[in-house]
C-alpha positions in Angstrom: -13.1 -20.5 -32.3 -12.9 -18.6 -29.0 -13.1 -14.8 -28.7 -9.5 -13.5 -28.5 -10.3 -10.0 -27.3 -7.9 -9.4 -24.4 -10.2 -7.6 -22.0 -13.6 -9.3 -22.4 -12.9 -11.9 -19.7 -11.6 -9.3 -17.2 -13.8 -6.5 -16.0 -12.0 -3.2 -15.5 -13.2 -2.9 -12.0 -11.7 -0.1 -10.0 -10.5 -0.7 -6.5 -12.7 0.5 -3.6 -10.1 3.1 -2.4 -8.5 5.9 -4.2 -4.7 5.9 -4.8 -4.3 8.8 -2.4 -6.2 7.0 0.3 -4.1 3.9 -0.1 -0.9 6.0 0.0 -1.9 7.8 3.1 -2.7 4.6 4.9 0.6 3.1 3.9 2.4 6.2 5.2 0.6 6.0 8.5 1.6 2.3 8.9 5.2 3.2 8.1 5.2 6.1 10.6 3.7 3.8 13.3 6.4 1.2 12.6 9.2 3.8 12.8 7.9 5.2 16.1 7.8 1.7 17.5 11.4 1.1 16.4 12.5 4.3 18.1 10.8 3.3 21.3 12.1 -0.3 21.2 15.6 0.6 20.0 16.5 4.1 21.0 20.3 3.7 20.5 19.9 2.9 16.8 18.2 6.3 16.2 21.2 8.3 17.4 23.3 7.6 14.3 
């Protein structure tokens, strides 16, 4: 009979980056995309 413990097969390996670091990188990407949208489509921003 196989071992049925739920977490033996999966190691609880933490990701390389902290949550705050990931969040800050995501915000930087979103800001860069927003700036690019403003540059490419300035009329849409005036709403």
